[in-house]
C-alpha positions in Angstrom: 100.6 104.7 251.1 102.5 106.1 254.1 104.8 109.0 253.7 107.8 109.9 256.0 107.3 113.2 257.6 109.7 115.2 259.7 109.6 118.6 261.4 109.8 120.3 258.1 107.0 118.2 256.4 107.2 115.4 253.9 110.7 114.2 253.0 111.7 113.5 249.5 113.4 110.3 250.6 110.1 109.2 252.2 108.2 109.9 249.0 110.7 108.1 246.8 110.7 105.0 249.1 106.9 105.0 249.2 106.8 105.1 245.3 109.4 102.3 245.1 107.4 100.1 247.5 104.1 100.8 245.8 105.5 99.9 242.4 107.1 96.7 243.8 110.7 97.7 243.2 111.4 97.6 246.9 109.5 95.0 249.0 107.4 96.1 251.9 108.8 95.5 255.4 105.6 93.8 256.6 104.7 91.0 254.2 104.5 88.1 256.6 104.1 85.7 253.6 107.2 85.0 251.5 104.9 83.6 248.8 103.6 87.0 247.7 105.3 88.2 244.5 106.5 87.0 241.2 104.9 85.5 238.1 103.0 82.3 238.7 101.0 79.4 237.2 98.5 77.0 238.6 97.5 73.4 237.7 94.6 72.0 239.8 95.5 72.7 243.4 99.2 73.4 242.9 100.6 76.8 242.4 104.2 77.6 241.4 105.7 81.1 241.6 109.0 82.5 240.5 110.2 84.3 243.7 113.4 85.6 242.1 115.5 85.4 239.0 119.2 86.4 239.0 122.4 85.8 237.1 125.0 84.8 239.7 127.9 82.5 240.4 125.9 80.3 242.8 127.3 78.6 245.9 126.9 74.8 245.7 127.1 72.5 248.6 128.6 69.1 248.3 126.6 66.1 249.3 127.7 64.5 252.5 128.9 67.7 254.2 131.6 68.7 251.8 132.8 72.3 251.7 130.7 74.7 249.6 132.1 75.9 246.3 131.2 78.8 244.0 130.3 77.9 240.4 133.0 78.7 237.9 130.8 80.8 235.6 127.6 82.8 236.0 124.3 80.9 235.9 120.7 81.9 235.9 119.2 81.0 239.3 115.4 80.7 239.6 114.0 80.6 243.1 110.6 78.8 243.0 107.9 78.5 245.6 105.5 75.6 245.2 102.3 75.4 247.2 99.4 72.9 247.6 96.2 75.0 247.7 93.9 72.1 248.5 92.1 72.0 251.9 93.5 68.6 252.8 95.9 65.9 251.8 99.4 66.3 250.5 101.2 66.4 247.2 104.5 64.7 246.5 107.0 67.1 244.8 110.0 66.0 242.9 112.5 68.8 242.0 112.5 70.2 238.5 116.2 71.0 239.0 117.4 67.5 238.5 117.7 65.8 235.1 116.2 62.4 235.3 115.2 59.9 232.6 111.8 59.2 234.3 110.5 62.8 234.1 109.5 65.2 231.4 112.1 68.0 230.6 112.0 71.5 232.0 112.2 74.0 229.2 113.4 77.6 229.6 113.5 79.7 226.4 114.1 83.4 225.8 112.1 85.8 223.6 114.2 84.8 220.6 113.2 81.1 221.1 116.7 80.1 222.3 116.5 77.3 224.8 118.6 77.7 227.9 120.2 74.5 229.3 119.1 73.3 232.7 122.2 72.8 234.9 122.0 69.9 237.3 125.0 70.1 239.7 123.9 66.9 241.4 124.6 64.9 238.1 128.3 65.5 238.1 131.1 63.2 239.4 131.0 65.2 242.7 127.3 65.9 243.3 126.4 69.3 244.6 123.2 71.0 245.6 122.3 74.8 245.5 121.2 76.2 248.9 117.4 76.4 249.1 116.8 73.0 247.4 115.3 70.4 249.6 117.7 67.5 250.1 115.1 64.7 250.1 112.7 63.9 247.3 109.9 63.5 246.9 109.0 66.2 249.4 105.5 66.2 250.7 103.6 69.5 250.4 100.7 69.6 252.9 97.5 71.3 251.9 97.2 75.0 252.8 100.9 75.0 254.0 103.7 77.4 253.3 104.8 74.9 250.6 108.4 74.2 249.5 111.1 76.4 248.1 113.3 75.1 245.3 116.2 76.4 243.2 116.7 75.8 239.4 120.0 76.6 237.6 120.2 77.4 233.9 122.9 78.7 231.6 122.8 82.5 231.7 120.6 84.2 229.2 121.9 86.9 226.8 122.1 90.4 228.3 119.5 91.8 225.8 116.8 89.3 226.8 113.3 90.8 227.1 111.4 87.8 228.5 112.0 84.2 229.6 109.4 81.4 229.2 109.5 78.6 231.7 107.7 75.3 231.2 107.5 72.9 234.2 105.9 69.5 233.8 103.0 69.0 236.1 104.0 65.3 236.6 106.6 66.5 239.2 103.6 67.5 241.5 101.2 64.8 240.5 99.3 67.1 238.1 98.5 66.8 234.4 99.7 69.5 232.0 102.5 72.0 232.1 103.0 75.1 234.3 103.8 78.0 231.9 105.4 81.0 233.5 106.5 84.2 231.7 109.4 85.9 233.5 109.9 89.6 232.5 113.4 90.9 232.1 112.7 93.5 234.7 112.6 90.7 237.3 116.1 89.5 236.2 118.9 90.7 238.5 122.4 90.7 237.2 
């Protein structure tokens, strides 16, 4: 752990920053790999991490180049990173953020067993997409690559929530089973 030093010795700000970086509250400046933090789950050669979780009024982009709009009410935005850890070959990825009849449901529940509804802005009369979601599906994830980044939107959880439990069907990445990810409230930004 590096400390900031000045002409008078160690600064309190430097110590505070070093502690915040060491505990993960503040990210390090030199990470080089954006796929480095957050709760994760793995099925076979595919790993999914929750990069961030925040309650926001997300910006949604219209399909076909329409002007972006801000959602009318706060939603829970989960930023996911999906990687293929295999040495070769690719995996087809279909977003978990779209409600489709041909896929198993995504389930997000809180510590009181309340399910939070998945919001699919692409399903409305004027389809919209949150920034960060790939526009084309299925997206191919090459082995040992940086992977793909996706965004899921849910109704906002209660303010007193202690944990969230995310279940993502493996069928969206050609895997059997369910990715189960526990998201602590400390990760949730409001």
